[in-house]
N, C-alpha and C positions, 0 to 999 in steps of 0.2 A: 504494500500500500504506500502510495506517495503522500508525504506530509508536506503541506504548504503553509506559509504564514497566514495568519488570520487577519483579514481586513473586512470590515463590515459593510462599508460603502465603497465600491470599487470605482464607479465612474458616473457620469452625468445621467446615463440611461437608468441606472439603478435608482438614483435619487428621484427621477421623474416617475419611475415605476411605483416606488413606495408611496410617493406623494399622491399619485393617481388612485392607488388602492385606498389610502386613508380618505381621500376626497370622495370616492364612490361610497365608502362605508358611511361617511358623515352625511352625505346626501340621502342615502337610504334611511338613516336614523331620523333625519329631519322630516323626510316625507312620511315615515311611519308615525312619528310623534304628532305631526299635524293632521294626518288622516284619522288617527284615533281621537284627537280632540274634536275634529269636525263631526265624527260619528257620534261623539258624546253630545255635541250641540244639537244634532238632529234628534237624538233620543230624548234629551231633556228640555229642549227649547232654548231660545236665545234671549232670555230675560236680561241678564247682565253679563255679556261675554268676558269682560275683564275679570270680574270676580270668579266666573266659571273657569277661566284660564288659570288663575291663581290656585283654585281648588284642584284643578286637573294636574298642575305641576306638583302640588303637594302629594296628590294621590299616586302619581306615576313616576316619582323621582327615581325609584329603583331601576327603571328602564335606562336612564342616563348613567347611573352607577354601573350597571352591567356593561354599557357601552365603553365606559372609561376603563373598566377592568379587562375587557376582551380585546380591545384594539392593540395593546402591546403584544399580546400573544399572536394576533393575526399578522402584525408587522414582522415579528420574529420568524414565523413560519413562511411568509412570503419571501423574506430575505434568504432563508435557507433554500427554498426552491429556486430562487433566482441564481444563487451560487452554484447549484447543481447544473444549471444550464450555462451560465456565464463563464464558469471556470473552464469547461471544455472549449467553448468558443474562443476564450482568451488564448488557450494553448494552441489551438488550430491557427489563430491569427498570427501568433509568434512563428509557427512553423512556415506559414505562407510567406511571411516577411523574409525568413532565412532563405527560402527557395528563390524569392525575387532577387535577393542580393547575392545569390550563388554561394551561400555559406552552407557548411555541413548541417544536415537535418537529422535529428534522432527520431525514432518512432515515437508516436504519442501513446502515453499510458495514462488513463484517467483513474480517478479515485473510485473506490467502491461506493456505490450510491449515486454517482454522477449520471446525469442524463446523457443522451447522444452516444451511447456505447456503439451503436451500429455505425454511426458516422466515424467513430474512431477506427473501426475495422476497415471501413471503406477508404479512409484517408491513408492508413498504413499500407493497404493494398496498392493504392495509387503511388505512394512513396516507393514501394518495392519495385513497381513497374518503371518508375522514373530512374531509379538507381540502376536497374538492368539495362536501360537504354543509354545510360551515361549522362543523362540530363541533370542529375543531382548526385552530389557526393555524400556518402554516408560518413559519419564521424570515424568509423574504422578505416575507410579508405584514406581519409585525410591524415590519420595517425601513421599509416603505412608509408605514405608519400613523404612525410616529414621526418621519419625515423632516420637515424644515421646510416643504416644499411639500405635505405630506399633510394629510388632514382633521384638524381639531382634536378632533372627537368620534369616538370609536371605538365601534362596535356589536359586542358580544360575544354569540355564540350559545352557549347552554349546553344540553347534551343530558343528560337523566337517563334511566337505564335501570332498569326494574323487572324484576328477575330472576324473580319469581313469575309475573307476567302476560306477560312478554316484550315489553312495550310501551316504546317510547322516546318521551319527551316533550321538546319543544324550547321553550326560553324565550329571548327576546332581551332583552338589557340594554344600556343605554348611550344 
C-alpha cells in the first residue's frame, strides 16, 4: 500500500466542490424549513404570521440543530470520496506530464480504496505499449543507460502525434 501525505484541501476544484455541497444542503434545509412553516400556516390559518413564525422556530429548532451536527460529517465524507477520485487523477496527470517532457515514467499504483482502478490498469497497459514501441523510457531503462557499464551514447525516440490527421511520426535523436 502506498502512503501519501495528508492534505485536506488539494486544489480550487475541491474547494468549489465542498462549497457547492454545503450550498445545496443549506438550500435544501431552507426550502424544507419554509415548506413546513407554510404547511403549518395552511393548517392553522394566518392570524399573526410573525408570532406563528416565532412559535414555529421554537417548536422546530431541533431541525436546525440536526443540520449543524450533520453537515461536518457530510463534508468529511464528501472530502474522503473526493480524495479517492482526485488522488488517482493527480497521479495520472503527473505521469502524463512526464510523458510530455520525455522523462522516465513509472507504472501507476493506486491506494487500496481508490476509485478508477480500471483506469489504472488501462493506463499501465498503455504505458507498457509505449515502452515497447520506444516512445517512452521506463525508469529501469534510464538507470541502465546511465550506469557506468552502459552505453555512452543514448538514442532517444520521439513520437509526434497529429490530432487532425491521426498520424504518428517517429524521429530518432542521439
